[in-house]
N, C-alpha and C positions, 0 to 999 in steps of 0.2 A: 729624268725627272714621274716622267709617266712608271718606271718600271720600278721607282726605289718606292712609292706610293704603295704600290700594286701589294710590291714581297711586304713592309710592313705591318701593310691591311693584311697579308693570310699568318703570319707572325701573331701576329696580334692575336687572330683568333684561333689560332692551333694551340696557344698558350693559354688562352682561356681556359679551354678544354682539356688539356694535355697536365698545366700545374694538379687542379684539386683532384684528380682521380690519381695524379702517379701519391699524391699525399697521402689518400682515401685508403689505396695498397698499402701504407705505411701500418695504416692502423691496425688493432689487435684482431685476433681470429675471433669469433664466434660473438661477434657484438649483435645486439637484437633491438638496436635504429640504424637507419645510417649517420654518418660520424656529421661536426659539426662545419666542415667544410661542401659539404654533400647539401642541398636543401631541393630536395626533390618535388616536380612540378607535374609530374606525368605519372600516369599509371604505368609500371614495366612491365610485361608479361615472361618471363625466364623459358626458355623451353624446358624445365624441368619439371616446368605446370606450375610451381610458385610466383604468384604474382602481389607485386610489390606496391600498394597504392599509398600514396603518397609518403609518410611515417612508419605506418603501419606495412606490418611483412603477414603473410600469411602461414609462417614456418614460426620458430623461436625466436631461429639464429640465421646470420647469411654468414659465410666464409670470402662470396664476392663482391663486396658493395663496394670496389670502385670498376667492375663491372655495369653492375644495376648504376654508377654514377656517369660511367659513362657514356651508354645507352639514353638515358635523359636530358645527359647534354646533349647532344646531336637531335632528339627530337626539338629540346628550344631552338635550336642552330635551322632546323630542317624546318619549323615553324615560320621561325622571322625570316627565312629565302624563299617559305612557299609565297607569302604575305606579300614584297614586295616584287615578288617576279610576275606573280596574280596583277597587281598597280601596274608593275610597270605595261604587262602584254597590254590590257586594259587600253591603258593611253594610249600606244602605239597601235592596237585598231582605230579607237577614234580616231587619231591622224592623221590613219592611212582614208579612214572616208573620208573625214572632209576633203583632203587629197583628191580621191575620186570623184569627189562627189563636185569641188569643182574645178576638172581637168575639164573641161566646155570641147570633149573630144580630141584632149593636148598624146599623142600615143606615151608620150616619155611619162606624162606624170600620171597615166593611169597603170602602165610602167611599174614605175614607184609605187604607186598605192598597194600596186598586187603584192610586193615583195614586201612590203613592211609586214600588210594584213598576213602575209607565211611567215615570215617571222616571227609575227605576235603568237600564231597558231604554234608554230616550234615551240615561244616560251613557256605560252601553255601544258604543252605536252611535256617540257620538261621539267613544269611546277611538279604535273601531276603525280610524275617516274620519281619527283624529290623524297614524295610521303613515303617510299618501298625503302629508303635509308635507311634508315632502323631495324626495319625485318633483318636489313640482308647484316648489317654488322651485330646484330645478335644471332644470325644462322654461322658468322664467321670464327665471332670470337668464343662465344657458347660452347 
């Protein structure tokens, strides 16, 4: 059951990213603004130096709105994941600290608390590295 839920959740996330972008790739070339399927929420700096800010573009037309929309979707996903991981890591640090404080010299509880705090620090590092994902996507696809 757990595997099924994980597969369904990942499929839903991927489809929410792939379907709008694939439909945008079918848009006519030379469009002066993003298609209706693509609501840009972030400023996207493309490797060719053009900066897409919301619906304003530093050039008159773009032929790669699908890529711009994909990068914006990745930014949205990374932002959500960043804040969720940050919140969960903070809670785990507090939980580990509480166990450590109430351990009263019990070696097993101290070890468990240190493991929780180490896992939370690892989560914080993952959250920080997640902010680099849009730049990696731009470097790969552009």
